[in-house]
N, C-alpha and C positions, 0 to 999 in steps of 0.2 A: 617181816624181818625187821629187827631192831639192830641198828649199828651204833656202837658206843666206842668212844675213844679209849685207848689203853693209857691209863695215867702215866706210866713210865715213858711212853712215847710222846705224849703231849709236851713234856718239858723239852725234849730234843727238837721237836718241830718248832716250838715257840722260840727256842734259842736261835735257830737258823733264821727265822723271820725277823727276830729282833735285830740280829746283826745286819740283815739286808735293809731293814728300816733305818737303822742308824747310818748306813752307808748312803742311802738315798737322801737322808736329811743333810748329810755333809755336802752332797752335790748341790742340792737345792739352796742351801744357805749361801752359796756363792752368787746367787742371782738377785736382781732387783725385783720389786713387786711387778713392774712392767714386763720384765722378762718372764716371770712366772706366769703372768696372764697369757702371754704368747704361747708358752710351753703347754699350759693347761688347755688352751683353745686347740692347739695342734693335736694334743693327745686325745681330746674328745672327738675331733673330726676324724682322726685315724681310727679310733674305736668304731665310730659310726660307719666308716668306709669298710672296715673289716667285717663288721656285722652284716652289712648289705651284701658283701661279696660271699659270705658264708651262706646266706639265704639263697642267693642266686645259684651257687654251686649245688646246694641241696635240692633246689627245684629242678635243676638240669639233670642231676643224678636220678631223681624220682621219675622224671619224664622219660629218660633213657631206659630205666629199668622197666617202666610200664610198656614202652615200645618193644623192648626185647621179649617181654613176657607175652605180649600180643602176637608177635611174630612167630613164637615157638608153638603157638596153639594150633 
């Protein structure tokens, strides 16, 4: 299967993300380099924590599904 963007829709999606990018830039422009370093470190750690939590939840769901399947046999 080949998925291709529809040119008319690409412009709409791009416009939404451009507006969001400009809004974020406005927020970030108010911070010093030191503050941006703290924010960046926090966002990276939050990302890592979320990723680890998703993996834990997926493995728990897989283990529970396997246990239920075994119990039904």
